[in-house]
N, C-alpha and C positions, 0 to 999 in steps of 0.2 A: 358439705360435699357443693357440687356445684355439674351446669352439664356446658357439653362439651369444647370446654377450655378448664386448665386449672396449670397447678402448679410445675408439674413436667410438662407441659407446650413449650415445644422449639417455634418459632415462630422468623421467618421470612422475612421480608421486604418488597417487592417488587416496585422499585424506585426511589430504592432508601438513599440515594447518592444526589438528590431534590430538594428544593429548602422545605421543604412538604413533609418532606419524606423524613429528614436528618430532624428537623425540630424534633416530629415523633415519635422515630423510634429509639431519638434518646428524652422523651419524659416517662417511654413505658421501660426503659431500661433502667433506669433509675425509680423507674413504680416497684422496681422486684423482677421483671418481667423478663424470659429467655427468652431476647432474642441471637438466634444465631449466624447472620448470613440477610446480607444483597442483594441486590438485581439489576444486570445494568445491561442490557448487552452493550458490545463491542471495553465494557471493563472489567470485563473479567483478571482477574489474580491482582486486582488489585485491595486497598481495606480503606476503611467507614466509618468514625466512629468508632475505630480499633477490630471490628467487625470484617471476614472478609464479601469481599465478595463475585459474582457469578455470572457470568455469562446469558445463562437458563436456569429455568426453577429447575429443572433435573439434574442440573452438577450438584447442586445447591442442594437439593436433598440429602444426593449420592456421602457429599459428602460433609453434613454439618450435621443426618438424620431426624430435618426439620418436619414436623408435621404440623401447620402449619402458616400461612404466607396475609399479607397485611397488601394490599393493593393503592401506591401512590401515584398514579399516571392519568396520565390527562386523560380526557376520555377521550379519543380518537383511534386511544391505544388500550379501554380500556378492559374491550373484551374479550381480543387473546391475552392479554395478562388474567385473564380470571381462569378462559379454556387452559390457557397451558397450566396454573395450578393444576386445572382439574386435570386434566392430561396428567399432574402430577402423580397424583394420587395424592396428595393434603389432607387429611379431615376436617381440615375445617379455613376458610376464604374470607376477608373479609374486605370487601372495595368502598371505598369512602367518597371514590370518585364521582362529581354530577353532571350532570349532565350525556348521561350514555344513552346514543342514538337507541332508543326504543327498536330497530329490525335489526343493532347489535346484539340488546339482549334474547332476539328469538333464536339464536346462535349460542347463548349461554346455555343456557335450557334446554338444544340437545341436548351439549355437553354435557351437562348435570344427570341426565335421564339409564340410570343405571351405573354410575357415581359413585362412591366414597364419599364423594363431598361434598361437606354442608356448608352451602354459603349465603352470606349476609351483604348483605347492600344489593345493591351499588348502590348511595348517596345514604349510607348507611356513615351511624357516630361509631359499630364493632359493639365491640364484647370484653363488661369485665364485670373477670371473677375482685373478688375482694379479695387485697394481702397474695392474691394465688397470680397472679396477671390481666391484660390488658391487651388490646389488639385495634387500635383504635384512636380516634381524638377527645373519647368520653374524660371531662374532667374523671380523676380520682382525690379531687379533695375530701369531700362530704361520706369516700364511698365507704361505708363498717361490714363486713363479717357478717351474717343474718340466715334470718329463715322465709326471707321473701326473695320471689325472684319475681322478676320485672321487664318485660317484652311490651316494647315500646315504638307505634310508628312519629311521632312527636322528639326531635330530639332536645326541644326546650325542656319540652312537658315535664323529661325521660332523667334529666338532672334533677328538676324542681321535684322532681317526688324520690328519688334519690336521697338527696337531702333532708325530705323533707322525714326517710322513712331514720334514717338513721339516728334525728333527729327526736325520732320518740324513741331510742334503742331496739327499735325492730332487725334493722339491717337489710341485708341478701345476700343471696347464695347465686344467684346471678342477678345481667344485665342486657340485655338483648333491643339492639335498636336493627328495625328490622328494615332501616332505607326507608329515600318516603318516594323513590321513582315507582311507576303501575307499575312496570315490569322485574322484578328481585327476587331472592331464595327465602331460606326462611320465611317461613308468616307464624299468625299466628297459631294455627292449630301447630306445626308441628313444634312450634314450642312450649304450648303446652302438655302435650304427650311428651314432652322430656322432661317436664318440671315435674308431670304428676309420677314418673317415670323414678326423681329424682328426691330421697327420701327424705331426706331435710331439710328440702323446701318447703315448709309448712303452707306456705299462701302467697298464689300468685296477684298481681297485679297488671293490668293490660289496658296498655295508656291508645285509644284510640284515636282514629281522624273519620272525616267522610272523603266523599270517594273510595271504589276496590268491592270486593266484599272480602277482604278478612275480617270484622268480626261477621258478618252472619258466617259465613266459616265456621268461625268458633264457633259461631251458639247451636252450628249445626251439629258441630263433634262434642260441645260440651254435655248434649243431649238424646246423644245416644253412645252417653258410657257413663259409668258410676264412678266418678269424676273421684274423691273422699279428700279431697278437699280445697278450700272460699278459693273463688274468683273473683274481686273485684276489680269495676273496669268503670275509667272516666273518657268517652266519646265527646269529643270540643267541641266545636263546627257546628254548634245550636242555628248563632243568625250571621253565618254565609250566605250570601248571594245564590240562587240555582246557577245553576250553570256557567258555575265560577273556580277557580281554584284557587288551595286554600296555604300558604306560602309554596306547595311545589306542586310535581306534576305527578301523582298516587291524591290529591287529594280535590278530584273534577267534580259536579256532583251534577249530574248531568239527570236536566227534567225536574227536577224536584226528588230523583231515587233516587238510594245511600242516601239519606239522610243522615241527621248524626241522634235524631230524635228513634227514627227506623231501627239504626244501629242498636241503640241502645234499651230496645222493646227487643227484638231477638235474644237480648244477651241479659233481657233480667229475661223473660219469658226459660233462657236453658239452667236456672240459679243460682243468675252473676248479679252480685252487688251492684250497683248503679252508683257514685259519689255522683256527684253533681255538681261541684266544683269542684278546679286542684287543690285547696284548703279541707277535705271532705275527704280523702283518700282515705289518709293515713287515721284517721275513728275509726272510717270503717274498714280495713286495715281489721283494729282491735278486738273491734262486736265482732266482726267474721268468724274469730280465729278465738274467741272467746265461744262464742258458738255451736266448732265444729267437731 
């Protein structure tokens, strides 16, 4: 099984006719994902990559039965695109756009309240259920079906850990990149809840970084429940200077707070197995699954 997306997911792309939209839509379709249309205001009625183009998300949903969207539009239009998809009651919305203004994201967060939509991103690699569906820009070459769920704040480490789990004949149920911005959609805690409820996910890998409170919130959640399956975490940024950000807006460590060591301790205290280095993740997963 998987979480959030599977072989029945029908995807539209907001911004499909642009260069990036064209490239990543084509890759996802070649992978076997069910992409059913695109949205580009003013170009409704046309076709691109063999798919129909619509002026609005509502039109696309009505005509195709889509239940998910990939947003690949410029940063200054991204919030409006997300809100349009939320208003259209899509189940999953993935926004890969970088540098969406934080004040715009406050509008998006307000639109999410009480909605049915799960937002992934912005500034996200997206989500991948191997062999079934890809929404976003995540590489698929090394992906394999398996029992390990991955939720990550780091794009590069996601690819590394995914490849390692596949090479070790473990494989993934679903991999989620929550995004690198300070204000975003789904986070570690919600992903952990969903992986807990998936009977085919036997272990979860959490890849964290300095900045924000994702790891602390995940630790608090894990302490509050009998999770029932092993969680393995890699928290990076131990050597990052204080009051600097590492790579993207969400990795800002202020006045020594939210350090990698503090985050790792909080998770360890919640029963999480901590991998000291990226190369240790798979061995930690194997030991934890054998002991479970």
